C-alpha positions, 0 to 999 in steps of 0.5 A: 381930805387933809391938806399937806404942805411939803417944803423942798418938794421938787426932788429927792425925799420931798418928791418921794413924799409927795408921791407917796402921799398923793392918793390920800391928801391935798398937796402943796408942794413947794420949790425954790429954784427947781421950777421945772422939776416941781411942775413936772412933778405937779403935772404927773401928780395931777393925773391921779389927784386934782388937788395938787399945786406947786408954789415957788418960795424961799422958805428961809424968808418970812415974806415968802413963807407968808405967800406960801401959806396964803396961796395954800389957803386960798386954794385949799382952805387950811394946812393940816399937816406941815413937812419941813423938808427944805434943806441943804448941805455944806462941806468944809472945815470950820477954820475954812467956812465962808460966814455967809454960806454958814448963814445960808445953811442955818437959814434954810435948814433951821430958820425955815423950820421955825418960820413955817411952824409959826405960820401954820400953828394959829390955824392948827391951834384953832382947829384943834388938830395938826402934824408937824414933821421936821426933817433932821439927820443922823448928823444931828445927834453924832455930828460929822467931820467937815459938816460942823454947820450942817450938824448944828443946824439938824442938832437944833431941829431935834431940840426945837422938835422936842420943845415944840411938841411940849408946847403944842400938846394941849392943842392936840398937835403933834410934832416929830422929827425924822433923822435919816442916815444916808439916803440915795438922792442927787444931792448925796451923789453930788456931794460925794465921790463914787469911792466915798460912797463905797467907803460910807456903805461900809459903815451901814449894817444893811450894806446899802443906803436908804431909798427916799421912798423908804423915808416917805413911807415913814412920813405917811405913818407918822402923819396918820391917826395910826401914829396918834400917840407919837409926838416929841420924838426923833425917829431914826431910819438909818440902817444901822449907820454908826 
């Protein structure tokens, strides 16, 4: 049974991914501040799968990433599949942005992807197997007003994904990114009013937002052997948004 490490897995898309993969993989679910949600999720998953652990770590910090992987390896031997899902949003005009808040977005959304990938790669190379999935966004391609910093972090993830896929292909390691449109999560509901959400929904061809489970289903496919010919791609799942 392969081991999957999911960052930012206590709620939203990360929790949906953990639930989707629970019957087939050993799971390391990472959280930073949402301890209760993470532990509740772990207990729920363990009803079906005993090979689940929850690990607290701020994946924007190298020492925390080292701790996360050390615990994963002590429990399950190695990490076969890395899902870089941790991320935060930040809404502001560029001229009004607080520089430290901007750094927090870059550290959480982008630098964590680098740090986790760097730590996972040596073992994957030695085993000549590995899959890395980076969670991007439609904003990484098109950008959005009031989300310049967030958009920049996701655009950088896209380029990083393509470059890393080229770097790791000789070692039989696949690297892809998923770029969702609008997903119905608590974070989205906290960031937008009901009126704003209704306006956004009008821009989606399917007339609705994605459910976290739909993103999780795409993850399940991309990490499977059925997707062995897919690497270096940014997979869009947005219901025709924009």
